[in-house]
C-alpha positions, 0 to 999 in steps of 0.5 A: 472480542474484536481483533483488529489490525491497526499498524503494520511495520514496513522496513525501510532504509531511508526514513525521510525518503520513505516518508515523502513517498508514502505521504506525498506520492501515495497521499497517506496522512502523517499521524506521528513522527517522533524520535528518541535519541539517534537510534529510534524514530517512528513515523506512522502514516495512514491511507485515506479512509483506512483504520490501519496504519503503517509505521516506518522508522528505525529501532522498530521491529527487525526486518530487511528493507524491501522484504515486505511483499503482498501488502494490500489496499482496497479502493472503490475504483481501481482505474481512478486509483491508478490515475491518481498514483500515476499523476503523483509519479508512482511507477504503477502497473496497468490494471490487471486481473487473474485469468481464471483459466490459468491463474496468471495476471493479464492486463484489463479489468476483471470481475468482482474482486478481480481487478488490481494494480501493483507498485513498490515503495523505494525499497521494494516493499510490494503493494497491491491495490484491489478494487472492492465491488459495490454491494451487491456484487452478484449480477 
């Protein structure tokens, strides 16, 4: 039996503002935007190339806006991803990696699976973008 993650609920305070951020600034595709009365709205958005979507809205699962930390995307080229986000006015960090001597993040590109950028959505939900090495990654 396959167990797949297909949708993650991201708690937000302003659905329209968040929809603009995820669709226009991050480039996520808007799959669904529907409402049932004044107390329920769901907007499903999918990152390009992803099999997993996020859902923002109201009347969904309980959660405090900005409380979701550690969401992670993977890309083939973290430098190109950073440039794309910066060009779309996303406040994104420099490329960073974990220093294996002390476990702290430092600026610069690391080895395989060890290059990241970070950003927050308008509510403070935190995202990491990790560079996925091309296989084989053994040198």
